[in-house]
C-alpha positions in Angstrom: -85.4 -18.5 21.6 -83.9 -18.8 18.1 -84.9 -16.7 15.1 -86.5 -19.7 13.5 -89.1 -19.9 16.3 -89.4 -16.1 17.1 -92.6 -15.3 18.9 -94.6 -12.4 17.5 -95.5 -9.5 19.8 -98.0 -6.6 19.9 -95.9 -4.5 17.5 -96.1 -7.2 14.9 -99.9 -7.2 15.1 -100.0 -3.4 14.7 -97.6 -3.7 11.7 -99.8 -6.4 10.2 -102.8 -4.0 10.3 -101.5 -2.0 7.3 -101.0 -5.0 5.1 -104.3 -6.7 6.1 -106.2 -3.5 5.4 -105.5 -3.9 1.7 -108.0 -6.8 1.6 -109.9 -7.5 4.8 -113.2 -5.8 5.5 -114.3 -4.5 8.9 -116.8 -7.0 10.2 -119.7 -5.9 12.4 -120.5 -6.5 16.1 -124.0 -8.1 16.6 -126.1 -8.1 19.8 -129.4 -9.6 20.7 -131.4 -9.6 24.0 -132.1 -13.3 23.6 -128.4 -14.0 23.6 -127.8 -11.9 26.7 -130.6 -13.8 28.4 -129.3 -17.2 27.4 -125.7 -16.3 28.4 -126.4 -14.4 31.6 -124.2 -11.6 30.4 -123.9 -8.8 27.9 -122.6 -10.5 24.8 -121.1 -8.8 21.8 -120.6 -11.1 18.8 -117.9 -10.3 16.3 -119.3 -11.6 13.0 -116.1 -12.6 11.2 -118.1 -15.1 9.2 -118.9 -12.0 7.0 -115.2 -11.5 6.3 -113.7 -11.8 2.8 -113.6 -15.6 1.8 -116.0 -16.2 4.7 -113.6 -16.4 7.6 -110.8 -14.6 9.5 -108.1 -16.6 7.6 -107.5 -13.9 5.0 -105.9 -11.7 7.6 -103.0 -14.0 8.4 -102.6 -15.2 4.8 -102.3 -11.6 3.5 -99.9 -10.6 6.2 -97.7 -13.6 5.4 -97.7 -13.5 1.6 -97.5 -9.7 1.3 -94.0 -9.9 2.9 -92.6 -12.3 0.3 -90.0 -11.2 -2.2 -90.3 -11.2 -5.9 -88.4 -14.5 -6.4 -90.5 -16.3 -3.8 -93.7 -14.9 -5.3 -92.9 -16.3 -8.7 -92.4 -19.8 -7.3 -95.6 -19.5 -5.3 -96.9 -21.1 -2.1 -98.1 -24.4 -0.8 -100.5 -24.6 2.2 -102.4 -27.4 4.0 -105.9 -26.8 5.4 -109.4 -28.2 5.9 -110.7 -25.2 4.1 -110.6 -21.7 5.6 -106.8 -21.2 5.6 -106.9 -22.7 2.1 -109.3 -20.1 0.9 -107.4 -17.3 2.6 -104.1 -18.3 1.0 -105.7 -18.8 -2.4 -107.3 -15.3 -2.3 -104.2 -13.6 -1.0 -102.1 -15.3 -3.6 -104.4 -14.3 -6.4 -104.4 -10.7 -5.3 -100.6 -10.7 -5.2 -100.2 -12.5 -8.5 -98.8 -15.7 -7.1 -99.5 -19.4 -7.8 -100.9 -21.4 -4.8 -101.5 -25.1 -4.2 -103.5 -26.3 -1.2 -103.3 -29.7 0.3 -106.9 -30.5 1.6 -108.5 -33.5 3.3 -110.7 -35.5 1.0 -113.6 -35.0 3.4 -113.3 -31.1 3.4 -116.6 -29.3 2.8 -117.1 -28.9 -0.9 -117.9 -25.2 -0.4 -114.3 -24.7 0.8 -112.8 -26.7 -2.0 -114.8 -24.7 -4.5 -113.6 -21.5 -2.9 -110.0 -22.4 -3.5 -110.6 -23.3 -7.1 -112.6 -20.1 -7.7 -109.6 -18.1 -6.7 -107.4 -20.0 -9.1 -105.7 -22.2 -6.5 -104.8 -25.9 -7.2 -106.1 -28.5 -4.8 -104.4 -31.7 -3.8 -106.7 -34.0 -1.8 -105.4 -36.5 0.9 -106.8 -39.0 3.4 -106.5 -37.3 6.8 -106.6 -40.7 8.5 -103.7 -42.4 6.7 -101.6 -39.5 5.2 -99.6 -36.6 6.6 -100.6 -33.3 5.1 -97.4 -31.7 6.3 -95.3 -34.4 4.5 -97.3 -34.0 1.3 -97.0 -30.2 1.3 -93.3 -30.4 2.0 -92.7 -32.7 -0.9 -94.7 -30.6 -3.3 -93.1 -27.3 -2.1 -89.6 -28.8 -2.5 -90.3 -30.0 -6.0 -91.6 -26.5 -7.0 -89.3 -24.4 -5.0 -92.4 -22.9 -3.3 -92.8 -21.6 0.2 -94.9 -23.6 2.7 -97.4 -21.3 4.5 -98.5 -23.0 7.8 -102.1 -22.5 8.9 -101.2 -21.3 12.5 -97.7 -22.0 13.7 -96.1 -19.0 12.0 -95.3 -15.5 13.5 -96.7 -13.6 10.5 -99.8 -15.7 10.4 -100.4 -15.1 14.1 -99.8 -11.4 13.8 -102.2 -11.1 10.9 -104.9 -13.0 12.7 -104.4 -10.6 15.6 -105.7 -7.7 13.6 -109.1 -9.1 14.3 -108.4 -8.4 18.0 -107.3 -4.9 17.3 -110.5 -4.2 15.3 -112.8 -5.8 17.9 -111.2 -3.9 20.7 -111.6 -0.6 18.9 -115.2 -1.3 18.0 -116.0 -2.3 21.6 -114.3 0.8 23.0 -116.5 3.0 20.8 -119.4 1.5 22.7 -118.1 2.8 26.0 -116.4 0.0 27.9 -113.8 -2.7 27.2 -114.6 -6.4 27.3 -114.3 -8.3 30.6 -113.9 -11.6 28.8 -113.4 -12.7 25.2 -114.2 -16.2 23.9 -112.7 -17.6 20.7 -112.6 -21.0 19.1 -109.1 -22.6 19.0 -107.6 -25.2 16.7 -103.9 -24.7 16.3 -104.2 -21.4 18.1 -103.1 -18.9 15.5 -106.2 -16.7 15.9 -106.7 -16.8 19.6 -103.0 -16.1 20.4 -103.0 -13.3 17.9 -106.2 -11.8 19.4 -104.7 -12.2 22.9 -101.6 -10.3 21.8 -103.8 -7.5 20.5 -105.8 -7.5 23.8 -102.5 -7.4 25.8 -101.7 -4.1 24.0 -105.0 -2.3 23.9 -107.3 -4.1 26.4 -105.1 -5.7 29.0 -108.0 -6.2 31.4 -109.8 -8.6 29.0 -109.5 -12.3 29.9 -109.3 -14.5 26.7 -110.7 -18.0 26.7 -110.5 -20.9 24.2 -113.6 -22.7 23.0 -113.3 -26.3 21.7 -115.4 -29.4 21.0 -115.5 -32.2 23.5 -112.8 -34.8 22.9 -110.8 -32.3 20.9 -110.1 -29.9 23.8 -106.3 -30.0 23.7 -106.0 -26.3 24.5 -108.2 -26.6 27.6 -106.2 -29.6 28.8 -102.9 -28.1 27.9 -103.5 -24.8 29.6 -104.7 -26.6 32.7 -101.6 -28.9 32.7 -99.1 -26.1 31.8 -97.7 -28.2 29.0 -98.8 -29.4 25.6 -101.4 -32.3 25.8 -102.3 -33.8 22.4 -105.7 -35.2 21.4 -106.1 -38.9 21.1 -105.5 -40.2 17.6 -108.8 -40.5 15.6 -110.7 -38.1 17.8 -113.5 -36.6 15.7 -116.1 -33.7 15.8 -118.2 -32.1 13.1 -116.3 -28.9 13.9 -114.0 -29.6 11.1 -112.2 -26.2 10.9 -110.7 -26.5 14.4 -109.5 -30.2 14.5 -105.8 -30.0 15.1 -103.7 -32.6 17.1 -102.3 -30.2 19.6 -101.3 -26.5 20.2 -98.3 -25.4 18.2 -94.7 -24.7 18.9 -95.3 -21.0 18.7 -98.9 -20.7 19.8 -98.6 -22.7 23.0 -96.0 -20.5 24.7 -98.1 -17.5 23.8 -101.3 -19.1 25.0 -99.7 -20.2 28.2 -98.7 -16.6 29.0 -101.8 -14.8 27.7 -104.9 -17.1 27.9 -107.2 -17.4 30.9 -108.3 -21.0 30.3 -110.4 -23.2 28.1 -114.1 -23.9 27.6 -115.5 -27.1 26.1 -118.7 -27.5 24.1 -120.5 -30.5 22.7 -121.4 -31.0 19.0 -125.1 -30.7 20.0 -124.4 -27.3 21.7 -122.6 -26.1 18.6 -125.6 -27.1 16.5 -127.8 -25.2 18.8 -125.6 -22.2 18.4 -125.7 -22.4 14.6 -129.5 -22.4 14.8 -129.4 -19.5 17.2 -127.1 -17.5 14.9 -129.4 -18.1 11.9 -132.6 -17.3 13.8 -131.6 -14.3 15.9 -128.4 -12.9 14.4 -129.3 -13.6 10.8 -125.8 -15.0 10.0 -124.6 -18.4 8.8 -122.0 -19.9 11.1 -120.0 -23.0 10.2 -119.6 -25.7 13.0 -116.1 -24.7 14.1 -116.9 -21.0 13.7 -119.9 -21.4 16.1 -117.9 -23.1 19.0 -117.4 -19.8 20.9 -121.0 -18.8 20.4 -122.1 -22.1 21.8 -120.5 -21.2 25.2 -122.9 -18.3 25.4 -126.1 -19.8 24.0 -125.8 -22.7 26.5 -125.1 -20.3 29.4 -121.7 -18.9 30.3 -119.8 -20.1 33.3 -120.8 -18.5 36.6 -117.6 -16.4 36.8 -118.6 -14.6 33.5 -122.2 -13.9 34.5 -123.2 -10.3 34.6 -120.0 -9.2 32.7 -119.3 -7.9 29.2 -118.3 -10.8 27.0 -117.0 -10.8 23.4 -117.6 -13.8 21.3 -116.1 -14.4 17.8 -118.0 -16.3 15.1 -114.9 -17.1 13.0 -116.4 -18.5 9.8 -119.4 -19.2 7.7 -118.2 -21.7 5.2 -120.5 -24.7 5.6 -122.0 -26.9 2.9 -125.6 -26.2 2.2 -126.7 -29.7 2.8 -125.1 -29.8 6.3 -126.4 -26.4 7.2 -129.9 -27.3 6.1 -129.8 -30.5 8.2 -128.7 -28.5 11.3 -131.3 -25.8 10.9 -134.1 -28.3 10.4 -133.1 -30.6 13.2 -133.6 -30.1 16.9 -130.6 -32.2 18.0 
């Protein structure tokens, strides 16, 4: 494999830990008997929705930007994201004294757009149905001499996200026993493959599973097929944070080697999980961030029953109007 597509490894995740520690906070593990009863297992929830900027994305962004040289920092960065990566890059750039422009879909939650602006980032809106965010970001970066920071298909991003897995494994070990299974939502796969790399190094017996919305389950289908299978064009879900066309060039080879398989949830089940998180765990989970929790609140697969299962709630950046509608509704 060429240097341009070098896959990260466990040592990269460990090295990222020192850089990420500059900004990321240690997020708690939450448990509840009602969740164990619903899931049919002992469930430990990693509440990464309480992370800086409201999601795990600050981890990868900080690891990537902190390694840029002085000249690159002066020109700044360009990123494309529906919101959480956008906020992570904007925050990391501000802390490192760098300009940042984020290409965001015009239907991105306003709370995520506002988060970028609050951190001093510029926002360029585009139509996700008719325009290519990659092309737009590339043109802007070329004009500015800036560096494009991908949201998932980048070795440093993956390694930075993997620090969540190191932290989770350490916290779980302090409770007496490792996880049998770990469920994490998957979009492009930067987080779940980083977490899987961490588990490979410190908790090799833990089986790692993707969680995705129905119709946008490219990871589940790709893992089953042993090759990348893309989503059908125009496929939608209200889990906006994890809607990517297909696994990445870097993330799929890692996932193919490290992941146990994929779980699929409906939008209705994700809504139920958001309500459960609010009522019992006292946290706000955005739709995409609640996908893994939904696999537990609806009842885990039989093969996971009676085991120790980790679930990551990856983000809490949801518009107030949508969250209010979900909490008030029963469907």
